[in-house]
N, C-alpha and C positions, 0 to 999 in steps of 0.2 A: 534539574527537573522542575516542572511546575505542577501544582496540584489544585483541583477544584472539585468540591463535593465528593471527595474520596478517590477520584481517579488521578493517577499519576501519569504525567506526560514527560517525555524527554524534550529538552530544549531544542529548538530548531537549529540545525547546524548552518552557520554562515561563514563564508570564506574558505580557507584552505584547511584540510584535515589530513592527518596521516594515521593509519591504523597498522599496527604490527602484524606480521605474517602469522598464519595458522591460528587466528583468533576468531572466536565466535561472539557476536553481539546478539544477546537474547532478544526475543520478540518484544517490540516496543511501539509506542504510538506518539505522534507529534500533533499538536493542535493546529499548527499552521502548515500551509502547503509550501513546498520548496522543490527546487530542481538541482540535481547533482550531476556534475560532469566528471568522468573518470579521466585522470591525467596520466597515471602510471599504475602498474600492477593490475590485479584483477580480484574480483570477489563475486560471490553468488548472493542474491537477495531472494528471500522467500516471503512474498507479500500477498496481499488480498487478491492479486490478479495472476498468481502463479510464481514459479521460480525462474529467475533470469541469471545468466552468466554475463557479467559486465566487465568490459575491457577498455583500454584507452580509447578515447573518442566517443564512448557510449554516453548517452544522456538518459537519465531516469527521472521521471516526474513522480513526485510524492504528493498526492492530494491531501487536503486537511483530514485529519483523523485516520489516515491510512496506517495500517499496522504491518510490521515486517520484522524479519530477523535477517542477519547478515553473517556469512561465512567468508572470512578474509583468506585470500590465497596465500601460498607459502612465502611469497616475496613481499607481502604487505601491499598496501594500496594508498595512493595519494588522490584526494578528491578536492573538488571545489564546488561549493553549494551557494545558491542564492535564494533568498526568500521570495515566495509568491503567495502572499497571504490571502488573496482574493481569487483563487484559481479553482473554485468548484466547477467552473465551465471554461477552463483555460484552453486556448487553441494549441498550446504546446503539447507535443506527444513524445513518447519514448522513441528513441532512434539513435542516430550516430551523426557526428559532425567531423568534417575532414581536418579542421585546424582548431583543436580545442584550446591551445594556448592563446590564439588570437581572440577567441570568444571570452576567455577569462580576462584578458587584458581589457577588453571593452567593458566587461561587467565591473571591473574595479574602477574604471573611469566614469561609467554612467550606469549605476545599478538600476535606475528607474527605466532605462531603455532596453534592458537585456531581454525582456519578454518578446518584443517584436523582432529582435535580432535572432533569437533562438527559433522562433516559429518559422522563420525563413531559411535558417541554416541547417535544420535537422533533416536528415534523410530517414524516412520512417522504416527503420529496420528493427524488429524486435524478435529475438531468438529466445524462445521459452524452453525450459526443460520439459521432457515428455515421458517421465517414468510414471509408474502407477500413482504415487502420491500427487503428482501434478494433474493427472486425469481425474482423480478424486476431487482435488481442489476445484477444478473447472466444473465438475458435476455439482458440487456443493453450492456454487454460485449461480447455477442456472436452474436448479431444481430444489427449491426451498423445503420440499417435503421428502427429499430423498432418504430412504432407509439405508443407513450406513452398513448394517448387517447384511441386507440383501445385496448391496453393491459389492461388498467383500466376497460373498459367496458366488456371485455372478462372474467374478474375476478369479475364482478358484483360490481365494485367500482366506485365511482364518480371520474372523473379526478382531481377535487379539493382535494378530500380526499387523492388520491395518491400523489399529489404534497406535501401536508402538512405532511403526514405520512412519506414519504421518506426523506424529509428534517429533520424531527425530529430524524430519525434513523441514517442518514448518514451525516447530517450537510451541505447538499448541495442539489440543485434541481436535479431531474433525468437527465435533459438535460446537466447540467454542469458535473455531475458525468460521463456521457457517454463521454463527450468531453475530460475530464482529463484521463479517463481510455484508450480511444483510442489513445490519444497522447503518453501515456507511452508505449503502445504496438508498436506504430510507432517508437518511439525513440529506443526501444530495437531492432527492425528490422534494423533500420539505422546503429546502432552500430555494428550489426552483418554483415553488408555489403550488405543488400538488397538495390537495386537501388530505388531512390525516386519514379520513375514512377510506380514501382511494389507496393510500399507501398501505394501510392494513390489509385491504383486499388484494391488491396487486402482489404484495410480497408475502402473503400467507401468514401474517401475524394472527394470533388467536383472537385478539381484541385490541382496543386502543390502549388499555393498561399495559399489555405486553409490548406494544410499540414504544410507549413512554419509558418503560424500564430499560429497554435496550438502547434507546437514544440517550438517556441519562448515563447509562454505563459507558457509552462511547464518548460522549461530548461533555458530560458534566452539567447539562442543561436539558430542560424539558422540550418536547417538540414545538410547543407554542412559542418558545423563545427564539426559534430559528425561522419561523414562518414569516412570509412577507406581510407587513402590516398594511 
């Protein structure tokens, strides 16, 4: 792992990986963006954009500072990952490729050219889980002022049940999930040149100090460090 100003990040996975079956990888964050291709086995990923069930041929894009947890299937999973360090606005999207081994072979020969190959080879298929924790995750990333207690009661669930069930599914409390997701949306906007005041207003931060704290918590640097000079 790497560390900066108190935040710990997992090293970006590059090349082949094998994870044993029935294993859970706790929620974690990577500084750099990367793309993972599933070669064999299966696993579920609970990230900022919901939970996904990933099988051979599936391609999952991890943007910089995206946070997720993984639940490995009973037979384990074999993956291939390639770094995409400048992909805040990458054209590559989650989906599926028909010949993953061919793409991996190309990536090993020409890692610099893999982005263009993937962007043309991926069929945009994304199958998300749709249990109540996933519907809450979606609500938390589209309504920054959502009352979790009211949401729970509107779905005939006890707030305590929602808190425990969401943590079991995503590895984090609903409030922390929202804070991390909002901070990453804010970071993307800042990198894209949006003024800090507009980010504060658009994403319902209480003030610029609030924005600064969350960006530092996510990235280890202040908003000003990420804005276009």
